[in-house]
C-alpha positions as CSV (number, residue, x, y, z in Angstrom):
1,M,47.7,-90.8,-141.6
2,Q,46.4,-94.0,-140.1
3,G,50.0,-94.8,-138.8
4,W,50.1,-91.5,-136.9
5,K,46.7,-92.3,-135.3
6,Q,47.9,-95.7,-134.2
7,Q,51.1,-94.2,-132.7
8,L,49.1,-91.6,-130.9
9,H,46.6,-94.2,-129.5
10,R,49.7,-96.3,-128.4
11,L,51.3,-93.3,-126.7
12,K,48.0,-92.5,-125.0
13,K,47.7,-96.1,-123.7
14,E,51.3,-96.1,-122.5
15,T,50.8,-92.8,-120.7
16,Y,47.7,-94.2,-118.9
17,A,49.6,-97.4,-118.1
18,I,52.4,-95.3,-116.5
19,Y,49.8,-93.4,-114.5
20,L,48.5,-96.8,-113.2
21,A,52.1,-97.8,-112.4
22,C,52.5,-94.6,-110.4
23,K,50.0,-95.9,-107.9
24,D,51.5,-99.4,-107.8
25,P,53.5,-100.1,-104.5
26,R,55.8,-102.5,-106.5
27,V,57.4,-99.5,-108.3
28,P,60.2,-97.7,-106.4
29,W,59.2,-94.3,-104.9
30,Y,61.6,-92.2,-107.0
31,T,60.2,-93.9,-110.2
32,R,56.7,-93.1,-109.1
33,I,57.5,-89.5,-108.6
34,L,59.2,-89.2,-112.0
35,A,56.3,-91.1,-113.6
36,G,53.8,-88.8,-112.0
37,L,55.5,-85.7,-113.3
38,I,55.8,-87.1,-116.8
39,V,52.1,-88.2,-116.8
40,A,51.0,-84.8,-115.4
41,Y,53.0,-83.0,-118.1
42,A,51.7,-85.2,-120.8
43,F,48.1,-84.6,-119.8
44,S,48.5,-80.9,-118.8
45,P,47.1,-78.3,-121.2
46,I,50.0,-76.1,-120.3
47,D,53.3,-76.7,-122.1
48,L,56.9,-75.8,-121.2
49,I,57.2,-74.3,-124.7
50,P,53.9,-72.7,-125.9
51,D,52.6,-74.4,-129.0
52,F,52.0,-71.1,-130.8
53,I,55.8,-70.5,-131.2
54,P,56.6,-71.9,-134.6
55,V,58.5,-75.1,-134.9
56,I,59.9,-75.3,-131.3
57,G,56.5,-75.0,-129.8
58,Y,55.8,-78.6,-130.6
59,L,59.3,-79.9,-129.7
60,D,58.3,-80.6,-126.1
61,D,55.3,-82.7,-127.3
62,L,57.4,-84.5,-129.9
63,I,60.6,-85.0,-128.0
64,L,60.3,-84.4,-124.2
65,V,57.1,-86.4,-123.6
66,P,58.2,-89.5,-125.5
67,L,61.7,-89.2,-124.0
68,G,60.2,-89.1,-120.5
69,I,58.0,-92.0,-121.2
70,W,60.9,-94.0,-122.6
71,L,62.9,-93.2,-119.4
72,V,60.2,-94.1,-117.0
73,L,59.4,-97.4,-118.9
74,K,63.0,-98.3,-118.4
75,M,62.7,-97.7,-114.6
76,I,59.4,-99.6,-114.1
77,P,59.8,-103.4,-113.5
78,P,58.6,-105.3,-116.6
79,A,56.0,-107.4,-114.7
80,V,54.4,-104.3,-113.2
81,M,54.3,-102.6,-116.6
82,A,52.7,-105.7,-118.3
83,D,50.0,-105.6,-115.6
84,C,49.5,-101.9,-116.0
85,R,49.3,-102.1,-119.8
86,E,46.6,-104.8,-119.4
87,R,44.6,-102.7,-117.0
88,A,45.0,-99.6,-119.2
89,T,43.8,-101.5,-122.3
90,S,40.7,-102.7,-120.4
91,A,40.0,-99.2,-119.0
92,I,40.3,-97.6,-122.4
93,A,38.1,-100.2,-124.0
94,Q,35.3,-99.7,-121.4
95,D,35.3,-95.9,-121.4
96,K,37.7,-93.1,-121.5
97,P,39.5,-92.9,-118.2
98,T,39.0,-89.6,-116.3
99,N,40.3,-88.6,-112.9
100,W,39.0,-85.2,-111.9
101,I,41.2,-85.2,-108.8
102,V,44.4,-85.5,-110.8
103,A,43.1,-82.9,-113.2
104,F,42.5,-80.6,-110.2
105,I,46.0,-81.3,-108.8
106,I,47.6,-80.5,-112.2
107,V,45.7,-77.2,-112.6
108,A,46.5,-76.3,-108.9
109,I,50.2,-77.0,-109.5
110,W,50.3,-74.8,-112.6
111,F,48.3,-72.1,-111.0
112,G,50.8,-72.2,-108.0
113,L,53.8,-72.0,-110.3
114,G,52.2,-69.1,-112.2
115,T,51.5,-67.3,-108.9
116,L,55.1,-67.8,-107.8
117,G,56.3,-66.6,-111.2
118,V,54.3,-63.4,-111.0
119,I,55.6,-62.8,-107.5
120,W,59.2,-63.3,-108.5
121,I,58.8,-61.1,-111.5
122,G,57.2,-58.5,-109.3
123,R,60.2,-58.5,-106.9
124,I,62.6,-58.2,-109.8
125,L,60.8,-55.3,-111.2
126,K,60.7,-53.5,-107.9
127,R,64.6,-53.4,-107.7
């Protein structure tokens, strides 16, 4: 069980380091956008596949998030990633990093997508 906890802690640190890399101007714009989407999805309480669905409900958490992180890590320059990992380790050691602005943006995006989904379904049902 200890191995899983270490892996989870490492994944959390990597995700926060990627978040820091999103804000670094040395990272290409397209990588920052993809990294931002991956981080937002990783920290979002809303999943693509709901967790209550047996077996496949956890597939996005076990496959999509690590796969996305792996892809983004390949796109971020190694020097930038090393700097971001160092800053992430320092921030996590001091206190849990929280960013209420990012949390609000993630909730607003999901709310907007939900609203668009309801409108779209409503138009389909009217036909």
